[in-house]
C-alpha positions in Angstrom: 0.5 0.1 -0.1 1.7 3.4 -1.3 -0.9 5.6 -2.8 -4.2 6.0 -0.9 -7.2 7.7 -1.7 -9.7 8.5 0.3 -13.3 9.8 -0.7 -16.1 10.7 1.8 -15.1 9.7 5.2 -18.0 9.7 8.4 -19.0 13.3 9.9 -16.2 15.2 11.7 -12.1 14.8 11.4 -11.5 11.1 11.6 -10.8 10.8 8.1 -8.0 13.9 9.0 -6.1 12.2 11.6 -6.3 8.8 9.4 -4.5 10.8 6.8 -2.1 11.9 9.3 -1.2 8.9 10.4 -1.1 6.9 6.7 1.3 9.5 5.7 3.4 9.0 8.9 3.8 5.5 7.5 5.1 6.8 4.6 2.7 6.4 2.7 1.0 8.6 -0.2 -2.6 9.9 0.6 -5.2 11.8 -1.4 -8.2 13.2 -0.6 -11.4 14.0 -2.8 -13.5 16.9 -1.3 -17.4 16.2 -3.6 -18.8 19.3 -1.1 -18.0 21.8 1.0 -18.7 19.3 4.1 -16.6 17.4 3.0 -13.4 20.3 3.3 -14.5 21.3 6.5 -11.4 18.8 8.0 -8.3 19.1 5.4 -6.4 16.1 5.1 -2.8 15.5 4.9 -1.2 14.8 1.3 -3.2 16.1 -2.0 -6.7 17.3 -1.7 -9.2 17.4 -4.6 -12.4 19.5 -5.4 -14.5 17.3 -7.5 -17.2 19.4 -9.3 -18.3 17.8 -11.9 -21.3 15.7 -12.1 -22.6 12.6 -11.1 -22.2 10.5 -14.6 -18.8 11.8 -15.3 -17.2 10.9 -11.7 -16.8 7.5 -13.3 -14.2 8.8 -15.6 -12.6 11.8 -13.5 -11.6 8.3 -10.4 -10.0 6.6 -13.8 -7.8 8.6 -14.6 -7.2 9.9 -11.6 -6.4 6.8 -10.0 -4.3 5.8 -12.9 -1.9 9.3 -12.8 -1.5 8.7 -9.0 -1.2 4.9 -8.8 -3.6 4.7 -6.6 -3.5 1.4 -4.7 -6.3 1.4 -1.8 -9.2 3.5 -1.5 -11.0 3.8 1.8 -14.8 5.0 2.2 -16.9 5.4 4.8 -20.7 3.3 3.5 -20.5 2.0 0.1 -23.9 2.3 -0.9 -22.9 6.3 -1.3 -23.8 6.9 -5.1 -20.1 8.2 -6.0 -18.7 5.4 -3.3 -20.9 2.6 -5.5 -19.5 3.8 -8.6 -16.1 3.6 -7.0 -16.5 -0.1 -5.5 -17.9 -1.4 -8.9 -14.5 0.5 -10.7 -12.2 -1.3 -8.0 -13.4 -4.6 -7.9 -13.0 -4.9 -11.8 -9.4 -3.6 -11.7 -8.2 -5.1 -9.0 -7.8 -1.7 -6.8 -8.1 -2.9 -2.9 -11.6 -1.4 -1.6 -12.3 -0.9 2.0 -15.4 0.5 3.8 -15.5 1.9 7.0 -19.7 2.1 9.2 -20.4 2.1 12.5 -19.8 -1.1 14.4 -22.0 -4.2 13.9 -21.0 -4.6 17.3 -21.3 -1.1 19.1 -20.9 1.2 20.9 -17.0 0.2 21.3 -16.8 -1.2 18.0 -16.2 0.2 14.7 -16.3 -1.7 10.9 -13.4 -2.2 8.7 -14.3 -4.7 5.3 -12.8 -5.1 2.2 -15.1 -4.7 -0.6 -18.0 -4.1 0.9 -20.0 -4.3 3.8 -23.4 -5.7 5.4 -25.0 -7.6 2.3 -22.0 -6.3 0.3 -19.3 -7.9 2.8 -17.3 -11.0 1.7 -19.2 -12.5 4.4 -22.4 -12.2 3.4 -24.2 -15.6 2.9 -21.3 -17.6 3.8 -21.0 -17.2 7.7 -23.0 -20.5 8.3 -19.9 -22.3 7.0 -17.5 -19.8 8.0 -17.9 -19.9 11.5 -15.0 -21.4 13.4 -15.8 -24.6 16.0 -14.5 -23.9 18.3 -14.6 -20.2 18.7 -11.5 -18.6 18.3 -9.6 -16.7 21.4 -12.2 -14.0 22.8 -10.2 -10.9 21.9 -9.5 -8.0 24.3 -10.9 -4.5 24.2 -8.3 -2.1 24.7 -11.1 1.1 25.8 -14.6 2.0 25.9 -16.0 4.5 23.9 -18.2 7.0 26.1 -21.2 8.8 24.5 -20.5 10.9 21.8 -24.0 12.3 20.6 -23.1 15.9 21.3 -19.7 15.9 19.6 -21.9 14.6 16.4 -24.1 17.3 16.2 -21.7 19.6 16.4 -19.7 17.8 13.5 -23.0 17.9 11.6 -24.0 21.4 12.0 -20.5 22.5 10.9 -20.7 19.9 7.8 -23.9 21.0 6.5 -23.5 24.9 7.0 -20.3 24.6 5.2 -21.5 22.2 2.5 -25.0 25.0 2.1 -22.2 28.0 1.7 -20.0 26.3 -1.1 -23.3 24.9 -2.7 -22.5 27.1 -5.8 -19.0 25.5 -6.4 -20.6 21.9 -6.0 -23.4 22.7 -7.9 -23.3 19.0 -9.3 -23.1 17.2 -6.3 -25.8 14.9 -5.1 -26.2 14.0 -1.7 -27.2 10.8 -0.6 -29.9 12.5 1.7 -32.9 13.8 0.5 -33.3 16.5 2.5 -31.5 20.4 1.5 -28.3 20.6 3.7 -29.6 23.3 5.6 -33.0 20.8 6.7 -29.9 18.5 7.8 -28.3 21.0 10.0 -31.4 21.8 11.4 -32.5 18.2 12.3 -29.8 17.6 14.0 -30.2 20.6 16.4 -33.5 19.5 16.7 -32.6 15.8 17.6 -30.5 16.9 21.0 -33.9 18.8 21.9 -36.2 16.1 21.1 -33.4 13.7 23.3 -34.7 15.4 26.4 -37.6 16.0 25.5 -38.8 12.7 25.6 -36.4 11.1 28.5 -39.3 11.6 31.2 -42.1 10.0 29.4 -40.4 7.1 27.9 -38.3 6.1 31.0 -42.4 5.9 32.6 -43.7 4.0 29.5 -41.2 1.5 30.0 -41.2 1.0 33.8 -44.9 0.6 32.5 -44.1 -2.0 29.8 -41.8 -4.3 32.0 -44.9 -4.1 35.0 -48.1 -5.0 33.0 -46.5 -6.8 29.9 -42.9 -8.9 30.7 -42.0 -11.0 28.1 -45.2 -10.7 25.9 -43.1 -7.4 24.5 -42.1 -7.3 21.1 -39.4 -4.6 20.1 -39.2 -3.4 17.1 -35.7 -1.0 16.6 -36.6 1.3 14.4 -33.8 2.3 11.4 -32.5 6.0 10.0 -35.9 6.5 7.9 -33.7 6.7 4.4 -30.9 4.8 5.4 -28.9 2.8 2.7 -29.8 -0.9 4.7 -33.2 -0.2 4.1 -33.1 1.4 0.9 -30.5 -1.0 -0.9 -30.6 -4.3 1.2 -34.4 -4.8 2.5 -37.8 -5.1 0.5 -38.5 -1.8 1.4 -38.8 2.2 0.1 -38.5 3.3 3.9 -39.2 2.6 7.3 -42.8 3.8 7.2 -43.3 1.5 4.8 -41.6 -1.3 6.8 -43.9 0.3 10.0 -47.2 -0.4 8.0 -46.1 -3.9 7.1 -45.0 -5.0 10.6 -48.5 -3.4 12.6 -50.5 -5.4 9.5 -49.0 -8.3 9.9 -48.8 -8.3 14.0 -52.8 -7.6 13.9 -53.6 -10.4 11.6 -51.3 -12.9 13.2 -49.8 -11.9 17.1 -52.0 -13.1 20.1 -54.1 -10.4 21.8 -52.0 -10.7 24.7 -49.0 -9.0 23.3 -48.1 -5.7 22.6 -45.8 -3.9 19.7 -43.2 -1.4 21.1 -41.7 0.9 18.4 -38.4 2.0 19.6 -37.2 5.4 17.7 -33.6 5.5 16.0 -31.2 8.0 18.1 -29.9 9.1 14.9 -33.1 10.2 13.2 -34.1 12.1 16.1 -34.7 15.4 14.6 -35.1 13.8 11.0 -38.7 11.9 11.3 -41.7 11.4 13.7 -43.7 8.2 13.6 -46.3 8.8 15.9 -48.9 9.9 13.9 -48.4 6.6 11.3 -48.5 4.5 14.3 -51.4 6.2 15.8 -53.3 5.7 12.7 -53.0 2.0 11.8 -53.2 1.3 15.5 -56.9 2.4 15.3 -57.8 1.2 11.8 -56.3 -2.1 12.9 -57.8 -2.4 15.9 -54.3 -2.3 18.3 -55.1 0.5 19.9 -54.0 -0.2 23.4 -51.0 -2.4 22.3 -48.6 -0.6 19.7 -46.1 1.6 21.6 -43.6 4.0 20.3 -40.5 5.7 22.3 -37.6 7.9 21.4 -35.5 6.7 25.1 -35.9 3.4 25.7 -33.1 1.8 27.7 -32.4 -1.8 25.5 -30.4 -3.7 27.8 -33.3 -3.2 30.5 -36.3 -3.7 27.7 -34.0 -7.1 26.3 -35.2 -9.5 29.3 -39.0 -8.7 28.9 -39.1 -9.2 25.0 -40.9 -12.1 23.4 -39.4 -11.3 20.2 -37.3 -8.6 18.2 -38.3 -7.6 14.6 -35.8 -5.4 12.4 -35.2 -4.9 9.2 -31.2 -5.6 9.7 -30.1 -3.2 11.8 -27.2 -4.3 14.0 -29.6 -4.0 17.2 -30.2 -7.5 16.2 -26.8 -8.7 17.1 -27.5 -6.9 20.8 -31.1 -8.6 21.0 -29.0 -12.4 20.2 -26.3 -11.3 22.8 -29.2 -10.9 25.4 -30.6 -14.2 23.8 -33.7 -12.7 22.7 -35.3 -14.2 19.4 -34.8 -12.0 17.0 -36.3 -12.2 12.9 -34.4 -10.0 9.8 -36.8 -8.5 7.4 -33.8 -7.6 5.0 -30.7 -9.0 4.1 -28.2 -8.9 7.2 -24.9 -9.8 7.7 -26.1 -12.2 10.9 -29.3 -13.8 9.1 -28.4 -17.3 10.2 -30.2 -20.4 10.8 -29.9 -21.3 14.3 -29.3 -17.6 15.4 -32.6 -15.8 13.9 -35.7 -17.2 13.0 -36.0 -18.4 9.3 -40.3 -18.4 9.0 -42.4 -15.9 8.4 -43.4 -12.7 10.3 -46.8 -14.6 11.1 -45.3 -17.3 12.6 -42.5 -15.1 14.4 -45.5 -13.8 16.3 -46.6 -17.3 17.5 -43.4 -19.3 17.6 -40.1 -17.2 17.7 -37.3 -19.3 17.6 -34.9 -19.4 20.5 -31.1 -18.3 19.6 -28.1 -21.0 20.1 -26.1 -19.3 22.1 -22.6 -21.4 21.2 -23.2 -20.4 17.4 -24.2 -16.7 18.7 -20.6 -16.7 20.8 -18.8 -18.2 17.6 -20.5 -15.7 15.5 -19.4 -13.2 17.9 -16.0 -14.0 18.3 -15.9 -14.5 13.9 -16.6 -10.7 13.3 -14.0 -9.3 16.3 -11.7 -10.9 14.4 -12.3 -9.9 10.8 -14.7 -7.0 10.9 -14.6 -5.4 13.9 -12.0 -3.0 15.0 -12.0 -1.0 19.1 -12.7 2.4 17.8 -14.6 5.0 17.3 -15.4 7.8 14.3 -15.9 10.6 16.9 -13.4 10.2 19.5 -10.4 8.0 20.5 -8.9 8.8 16.6 -5.5 7.9 17.7 -6.6 4.9 19.0 -8.7 4.0 16.5 -6.2 4.8 13.5 -3.8 2.2 15.4 -6.4 -0.2 15.6 -6.9 0.4 11.8 -3.4 0.0 11.0 -3.0 -3.5 12.4 -5.5 -4.5 11.2 -4.3 -3.6 7.3 -0.8 -5.3 8.6 -2.7 -8.4 8.9 -4.8 -8.4 5.9 -2.2 -6.7 4.0 1.2 -7.9 5.4 2.4 -4.2 5.7 5.5 -3.4 7.2 5.4 -4.0 11.1 7.8 -0.6 12.1 6.4 2.4 9.8 8.3 4.9 9.3 7.9 7.9 11.7 8.3 10.9 8.9 5.5 11.7 6.4 6.4 11.6 2.4 6.2 14.9 0.7 3.6 15.9 -1.5 3.4 18.0 -4.7 0.3 20.1 -4.8 -0.8 20.4 -8.9 -3.4 21.9 -10.0 -5.9 20.2 -12.2 -7.6 21.9 -14.9 -11.2 21.5 -15.9 -13.4 19.9 -13.1 -11.3 19.0 -10.5 -8.9 21.7 -8.4 -6.6 20.6 -5.8 -6.2 22.5 -2.7 -3.1 23.1 -0.1 
């Protein structure tokens, strides 16, 4: 690995830290900015503004990789439009393509996989055959990742403000979310307010549910409304469509003694509210008094009282399996393995959720820790996280064990036409 290209990273300065770390290892680093928000945290090495269209992106990428002899590409999320093009190009031209994503095992881990994550993971559909017996030795967690929601809000506000102010330069940019950048910034600020607004109500709701409906609760952890895991790796267009499907099935097939509990996704607090939709459906389907909806519910306290968990492909499913709660996935999920998740229809799941094989889950968890997870965070502990990334890359690519300490000088040349290199 000698010349690396960074595309869009997670919100915040993680790619800035990562670029410095790579440069200190003697690796040439290039970073492409697709909007003004991407340039908030300039990276070590060569920073480039791409101002062309999405249709022109593949040709630009091909030329850039060839001209700068790029051998490895890193990005956050492989389903964003620009990243999907890059993934297809790299896989077809023998260029290493690594994808970062939030951890499958949260909150103390992030995901790093080669060629894709989730349903694009090289392990997808193969884990049942790949899991070792007996499981490998458990890895030691080096540090805990503390709360960082406020930091994410600050990063998001800065990102979308910069994106808005520079939209004249990146007028062809196609964002992966469907809202305007100023709406995104306001939504993150609103999310902070919503968190505290619902805290007391949801705490009271949770205590009442545990007292009156213990072992009769079906938990549905909602995902981000326009999450790529919904749009690309599930049969639903959005989370609202999934809610309709789940509630109709529950009304038709679940026991009258059971209740349905929707938990809002913490990263979606300020973007959308399903209260009206859920109440409307509850009335229409004669489910009043059996369907509940909360924002600030404590999952570890809920799990022992749950009869089952219904998810599309959320990583909360892994958390539920850890607590031995029967779980069913409605979309493509890496952990959807016979013996772990229920393989029945949703209609049958309400009546007979299949138990979790604990030994199989421990083997899965150990496998994920060894092959896909890194103890770290995109929003804190940047030095420790970068070291964890480097150790994994050494393992995968046989990189030198004793990296250089001096960064390689990089010459910034100005490109004509639709790109611009910035210092």
